[in-house]
C-alpha positions as CSV (number, residue, x, y, z in Angstrom):
1,M,-15.4,-26.0,-20.0
2,G,-15.5,-25.8,-23.7
3,G,-13.3,-23.9,-26.0
4,I,-11.2,-24.3,-29.3
5,D,-8.1,-26.3,-29.6
6,Y,-8.2,-27.0,-33.3
7,L,-9.0,-25.1,-36.6
8,V,-8.8,-26.6,-40.2
9,N,-9.2,-24.0,-42.8
10,N,-10.2,-25.4,-45.8
11,A,-12.4,-23.5,-48.3
12,G,-12.6,-23.2,-52.0
13,L,-14.9,-22.5,-55.0
14,L,-15.0,-24.7,-57.9
15,S,-15.3,-21.9,-60.1
16,A,-11.7,-20.7,-59.3
17,A,-10.4,-23.3,-61.7
18,A,-12.5,-21.9,-64.6
19,H,-10.6,-18.4,-64.4
20,R,-6.9,-19.3,-65.8
21,S,-6.3,-15.7,-66.9
22,L,-5.6,-13.1,-64.3
23,I,-5.8,-10.4,-66.9
24,E,-9.4,-11.5,-68.1
25,I,-11.2,-12.5,-64.9
26,P,-14.0,-10.2,-63.9
27,A,-13.1,-7.9,-60.9
28,D,-16.1,-9.2,-58.9
29,R,-15.2,-12.8,-59.2
30,Y,-11.5,-12.0,-58.5
31,R,-12.6,-10.4,-55.1
32,Q,-15.0,-13.3,-54.3
33,I,-12.5,-16.1,-55.2
34,L,-9.9,-14.4,-52.7
35,E,-12.4,-13.6,-50.1
36,V,-13.5,-17.0,-49.7
37,M,-10.0,-19.1,-50.5
38,T,-7.5,-16.7,-48.7
39,H,-9.2,-14.0,-46.7
40,G,-11.8,-16.5,-45.1
41,M,-8.7,-18.2,-43.5
42,L,-7.8,-15.0,-41.7
43,W,-11.2,-14.2,-40.5
44,M,-11.7,-17.8,-39.0
45,T,-8.3,-17.5,-37.5
46,R,-9.2,-14.2,-35.8
47,A,-12.5,-15.8,-34.5
48,V,-10.9,-18.6,-32.8
49,Y,-7.8,-16.7,-31.7
50,P,-9.2,-15.4,-28.2
51,S,-10.2,-18.8,-27.1
52,M,-7.0,-20.4,-28.0
53,K,-4.9,-17.9,-26.5
54,E,-7.1,-18.2,-23.2
55,R,-6.9,-22.0,-23.2
56,G,-2.9,-21.8,-23.4
57,G,-2.3,-22.7,-27.2
58,G,-3.9,-24.6,-30.1
59,A,-3.1,-25.7,-33.7
60,I,-4.4,-24.2,-36.9
61,V,-4.1,-25.9,-40.5
62,N,-4.5,-24.1,-43.5
63,V,-5.1,-26.3,-46.5
64,S,-3.2,-25.1,-49.5
65,S,-2.4,-26.9,-52.7
66,I,0.4,-27.6,-55.1
67,G,-1.5,-25.7,-57.5
68,A,0.0,-22.6,-55.8
69,Y,3.0,-23.0,-58.1
70,Q,1.5,-24.3,-61.3
71,S,0.2,-21.0,-63.1
72,A,-3.4,-21.7,-62.6
73,G,-4.7,-18.2,-62.6
74,I,-6.6,-16.9,-59.6
75,Y,-6.6,-20.6,-58.1
76,S,-2.8,-20.3,-58.0
77,L,-3.0,-16.7,-56.6
78,A,-5.3,-17.6,-53.9
79,K,-3.1,-20.6,-52.8
80,V,0.1,-18.6,-52.8
81,G,-1.8,-16.2,-50.5
82,V,-2.7,-19.1,-48.1
83,N,0.8,-19.9,-47.9
84,G,2.0,-16.5,-47.0
85,L,-0.8,-16.2,-44.5
86,T,0.3,-19.4,-42.9
87,I,3.9,-17.9,-42.6
88,G,3.0,-14.8,-41.2
89,L,0.2,-16.3,-38.7
90,A,2.9,-18.9,-37.6
91,R,5.2,-16.3,-36.5
92,E,2.4,-14.0,-34.9
93,L,0.9,-16.5,-33.0
94,A,3.9,-18.5,-31.6
95,K,4.3,-16.3,-28.8
96,D,0.8,-17.5,-27.6
97,N,1.8,-21.2,-28.4
98,I,-0.8,-21.3,-31.3
99,R,1.0,-23.5,-34.2
100,V,0.0,-22.7,-37.5
101,K,0.9,-25.1,-40.3
102,R,-0.2,-25.7,-43.8
103,N,-1.0,-28.9,-45.7
104,C,-0.5,-29.1,-49.3
105,S,-2.9,-31.4,-51.1
106,G,-1.5,-32.8,-54.7
107,H,0.0,-35.7,-56.1
108,R,1.7,-38.5,-54.1
109,G,5.5,-38.6,-54.5
110,Q,6.2,-34.9,-54.4
111,P,7.4,-34.2,-51.0
112,R,8.2,-30.6,-51.4
113,A,4.8,-29.8,-53.2
114,C,4.3,-26.5,-51.4
115,S,8.0,-25.4,-52.1
116,P,8.3,-22.7,-55.2
């Protein structure tokens, strides 16, 4: 009984939008934002992986954004990282019947919002 079938990775920091310059962002803020918005998704996936594998599969959704490709400084960098992480995990976890997809929030009418 019990176990994990689904994970929705959705994390962010409002302060990320305030740092539009990658050159000028303080190093500690840079690390904090990436740790929460990108690395946190990997740490959560690693935490649920054993349960999903044991149950024979599962589904993971990583929330990204159209902002990944809109030159929005650290926010864009973090969301591009989410997109790459999603691709890598999808390939790695497919053998365990764990599907990994991304959801790109943004404006309606942009069907390929996460494409570069």
